[in-house]
N, C-alpha and C positions, 0 to 999 in steps of 0.2 A: 783339023782345023777346030778351033777349041772357042767359046764364048765365054767371056768372064763377064759376070753381073757387077754391079757397083755395091759395096757394100753399105748395109743400112746403118744410122748410126743409133746411137740408143737413144730414147724420150729424154726430154731436158726441160728441167722447171725452170720459169723464169723466176730468177731472182732481180729483187723481190717482187713474190707473189702478190698479183691484182687483189685489191680488196670489193668487194661490192658491198653498193651502200644503197639507202632508200629513206627517204623523208615520205612520211603521210602524215596530212594536213588533212585537218575537219574541211568537209565539203563548204563550199561560199553557199548562204541563205541569203537572199534580200526581199523583202517586202515592202509594199506599197502601204501608209498609213493617213497619207493625205493625197488627192489630186491637185495639181495647179489650176487654179482658179480667176483668171481676171473678172469675175466678177461683172455686173452690168455696164456697158458702155456704151455712150449714147455717140454719134459721130454726126459730123457737119461736113469738114472739107477734108476731111481722113488725117490719119497721125496714127502713134503706137502708144501703146504700153509698155513698159518693164517691170516686173516683179522684183524685189530683191528680194536674193536668196538668205544674207544675214537677219533680215529683222522683218521681213511679208511685207514691206511697204510698196506701195504700188505707183509709179510717177508716170503721167499721159501728158503728151506732147500734141502739136496741129489741133488739131479738130477733133480731137474727143475729148469725152466727158465721162466721170467716172461719177453714175448715177444711183448705185446701193451695191449691195453686198458685201462681205467679205473677201479681198484678195487675198489670193495664199500663194505660198510657192509647191509644188510638191515636194513631199516627204516621206523618208527612206529609213528602215532600220534593216541592218543586217548580223550576219554571223558570223566568223572566221576562227581558226588556231589565233591562240594568243600567240603574242611574242612575232607575229607575221604582217605584212606589208599586204595592202587593196590598193588597187587601180580601180577609181571610179571613174565610167565613160559614158557621157550624158553626146548627145547628136551634135556634128560638129557641120552637119548642115540643114537646112531649114524644113521644117515639119509642117505639112498642111493636115487644119483641120477640117471640116464639113461640117455643112448645116444641118441639122435634124431636118430630116424631108425633103431635102435639095441636092443641089449636086455644086454650091458655089462652097469657095475655099477661103479659108485664111492661112496666112503664113504664120508660123511660130518662129523665132529662130535667137540666135545670140542668147544658148543657153549657159547659165551660172554654177558653180556652185557656192555653199558656204563656209570655202576655205580650201585644200588642195585638193588634187584630183588622188595624189599618194599618199594613202591615210597608213599611217605605223600604229599597229595593235600591241601595246606594250603587256600589259597584265590583263585587260580585259578583254574578251571574246565578242564585243556587241560593239556593235559601233553606227551611227545614224549622220543623216545628210540632207540638206535641203538644197533643190534645185530651184533656179530663176528662168526667165528668160524672160522677149520681148514679141507681142504680136502688132503686125502689123495691121492697119483696118482704114483701106480706103475709101474717099467718099463714095456714096452711093449702094453701101455694100449693104445686102439685104439685111431684113431684121430675122434674127431667129438667134435661137442655141448653137452654136459650133462647138464640136467635139473630135476627140482623134488621139491616136495613141503614139507616146511618146516613149522612145525605149532606151533607158537606162541600162548600163551593167555595172559589176564588180565583176574584178577577177584578182586572181594572186599573179604575181607578176613573174 
């Protein structure tokens, strides 16, 4: 009785050969240069205040009255590789801010940018943008300073 083994084929290279590639980009940076500030608001029957990210103007509705201070959208500056695209992400759900020294909260929502959320960087490697939003202040809101964190991110697509 004899056993035969299958013959091994000679190695064969792929035609054409696969190529390797990697694109290296500068890591993104993002720095907050100004906080969002709804300034000083008076409340009677409750209402909303909205900051426009393009011109910084604030409008109030319902029983809110702007009492003083200078409203301001949040402002950011970032850096990235030139001739690339960055995506700016703002919260798509309401964010709660809390009264300093207390547990009461207010809702900030409807976040908007001063332009498109996808930005093409041609020759520049830096970019800037502003973020506006709406704060809802119900009647009977406890007086005080309300603060919180709003997460804004940038990423390469």
